[in-house]
Backbone bond lengths (Angstrom), bond angles and torsions (degrees), N, CA, C in turn:
res aa  C-N    CA-C-N  psi(-1)  N-CA   C-N-CA  omega(-1)  CA-C   N-CA-C  phi
1 M - - - 1.448 - - 1.530 107.87 -
2 S 1.302 116.11 136.57 1.462 120.56 -178.20 1.529 110.99 -76.21
3 D 1.320 115.20 161.01 1.463 120.35 177.38 1.529 110.93 -63.07
4 G 1.341 116.01 -35.64 1.456 119.95 178.20 1.519 112.33 -62.16
5 M 1.334 116.41 -41.22 1.468 120.32 178.92 1.528 109.98 -68.89
6 R 1.315 117.31 -39.92 1.472 119.62 177.10 1.529 110.89 -59.03
7 E 1.318 115.92 -41.36 1.464 120.75 179.74 1.529 110.73 -66.01
8 L 1.330 117.67 -41.21 1.469 120.61 176.92 1.524 111.00 -60.73
9 I 1.320 116.52 -43.65 1.468 120.38 179.64 1.520 110.24 -64.07
10 K 1.318 117.11 -41.02 1.464 121.13 178.46 1.528 110.04 -61.92
11 Q 1.314 117.40 -45.87 1.472 121.35 177.69 1.519 111.07 -63.29
12 Y 1.329 115.87 -43.55 1.463 120.82 179.62 1.526 110.13 -57.40
13 R 1.334 116.37 -48.56 1.469 120.16 -179.25 1.515 111.57 -62.26
14 A 1.336 117.02 -42.16 1.462 121.12 -178.82 1.527 111.63 -64.45
15 I 1.305 116.92 -39.72 1.473 121.10 -174.97 1.525 112.68 -83.06
16 T 1.332 117.00 -41.30 1.475 119.06 -175.01 1.522 113.85 -100.91
17 G 1.330 116.93 -20.96 1.456 119.72 -174.54 1.515 111.90 77.04
18 G 1.331 116.44 5.17 1.461 121.04 -177.82 1.516 113.31 -87.53
19 E 1.302 115.09 168.51 1.457 122.56 177.26 1.519 109.85 -92.24
20 A 1.313 115.53 160.60 1.462 121.32 178.68 1.531 110.81 -59.47
21 V 1.308 115.56 154.81 1.459 122.16 -178.88 1.532 109.90 -73.42
22 P 1.332 118.27 122.32 1.461 120.98 174.51 1.541 108.77 -83.41
23 L 1.312 116.08 104.72 1.466 120.14 -172.50 1.520 113.95 -54.79
24 M 1.299 118.22 -36.49 1.467 120.41 -178.43 1.527 111.60 -63.04
25 E 1.314 117.02 -22.46 1.457 119.84 -178.19 1.521 113.62 -90.27
26 I 1.332 117.46 -15.36 1.466 118.34 -177.99 1.519 113.27 -110.57
27 L 1.325 117.37 -8.50 1.459 118.88 177.63 1.516 108.91 -59.85
28 G 1.286 116.81 131.55 1.459 121.35 -177.48 1.517 113.61 90.41
29 N 1.327 117.12 -3.35 1.464 120.45 178.00 1.521 108.69 -71.48
30 A 1.309 117.57 122.87 1.458 122.65 -175.35 1.527 112.42 -61.73
31 I 1.318 117.90 -39.79 1.467 120.59 -179.57 1.524 109.91 -66.51
32 Y 1.327 116.53 -43.18 1.472 120.89 178.48 1.523 110.40 -59.58
33 Y 1.299 116.36 -39.87 1.457 121.20 -179.78 1.536 111.66 -73.01
34 E 1.316 116.90 -49.98 1.465 120.90 -173.36 1.531 113.73 -75.05
35 K 1.316 116.98 -43.32 1.457 119.75 -174.87 1.533 112.96 -86.66
36 F 1.342 116.10 -32.08 1.464 119.91 -174.15 1.527 113.45 -116.65
37 G 1.323 117.41 -0.41 1.459 120.89 178.11 1.512 113.12 58.45
38 C 1.314 116.43 31.55 1.474 123.47 -177.33 1.527 111.20 58.94
39 D 1.323 117.31 30.64 1.464 122.50 179.06 1.522 108.70 -103.24
40 L 1.318 115.23 107.01 1.455 121.25 -175.46 1.524 112.03 -62.77
41 A 1.318 117.61 -38.97 1.466 120.71 179.37 1.531 110.35 -60.72
42 S 1.327 117.50 -41.16 1.467 121.04 178.60 1.526 111.10 -62.96
43 L 1.313 116.71 -39.41 1.463 120.84 177.79 1.520 110.52 -63.37
44 Y 1.344 116.99 -47.91 1.465 120.03 178.55 1.525 111.47 -60.57
45 L 1.327 117.58 -44.66 1.462 120.55 -179.85 1.528 111.28 -61.02
46 Y 1.323 116.51 -42.35 1.460 120.71 177.73 1.534 110.34 -60.52
47 C 1.322 115.83 -45.60 1.469 120.43 -179.18 1.520 111.12 -63.82
48 I 1.322 116.76 -42.35 1.459 121.25 179.26 1.519 110.40 -63.20
49 E 1.320 116.94 -48.69 1.465 121.47 -177.87 1.521 112.21 -63.25
50 N 1.328 116.72 -34.24 1.468 120.98 -175.90 1.524 113.39 -102.45
51 K 1.347 116.26 -0.18 1.467 122.19 178.25 1.525 112.30 54.02
52 V 1.330 114.64 49.04 1.464 121.05 178.51 1.525 109.52 -130.19
53 K 1.306 115.78 154.92 1.461 121.19 177.86 1.526 109.72 -82.82
54 W 1.326 114.80 151.39 1.466 119.75 -178.62 1.517 111.56 -59.97
55 E 1.331 117.66 -33.48 1.469 120.39 179.95 1.521 111.59 -59.42
56 D 1.337 115.82 -38.99 1.463 120.38 179.63 1.527 111.24 -71.40
57 V 1.324 116.10 -40.27 1.467 120.65 -179.40 1.521 111.10 -64.96
58 L 1.330 116.12 -42.81 1.469 120.71 -176.45 1.524 112.87 -91.77
59 D 1.338 116.79 5.22 1.466 121.59 -179.04 1.529 109.96 51.56
60 F 1.329 114.47 49.30 1.464 121.84 -176.13 1.519 110.09 -93.88
61 H 1.319 116.60 126.39 1.459 123.02 179.78 1.530 108.15 -128.29
62 P 1.332 116.92 95.48 1.470 119.13 -174.65 1.523 113.87 -58.73
63 E 1.310 117.04 -28.72 1.467 119.08 -179.75 1.523 111.75 -61.75
64 E 1.317 117.04 -22.72 1.461 120.35 177.21 1.525 111.89 -75.16
65 F 1.339 115.90 -24.45 1.454 120.67 -178.18 1.518 112.52 -96.79
66 Y 1.316 116.94 -26.25 1.456 121.14 -175.16 1.516 110.65 -118.74
67 N 1.289 115.61 69.88 1.458 121.00 179.01 1.525 108.13 -75.17
68 T 1.309 116.58 115.44 1.460 120.79 179.62 1.523 112.21 -110.69
69 D 1.301 116.74 10.77 1.466 120.35 177.97 1.523 107.52 -77.21
70 P 1.338 118.17 112.75 1.470 120.96 -176.34 1.524 114.15 -56.72
71 L 1.322 117.46 -28.15 1.468 119.33 -177.31 1.518 112.71 -76.09
72 T 1.328 117.88 -21.56 1.454 118.95 -175.34 1.535 113.97 -124.82
73 M 1.315 118.39 2.52 1.469 118.63 -172.52 1.516 114.09 -79.96
74 F 1.324 118.91 -9.12 1.468 119.25 179.74 1.508 112.47 -117.71
């Protein structure tokens, strides 16, 4: 990871209180692809400028991906 990306993540955390973007969880996200061209730096800059977390920007809802309810998970 470059020093520039580390600095963006540090700024992102300070401003939003959010955690770094886990790339494996956003690959294939249509908003990430269409709005940011799969450019992580652009996503961080947008979040920093608008003081929002990446989850809100990408409309990410982990509960939709990690269903742990035994009655419905299979």
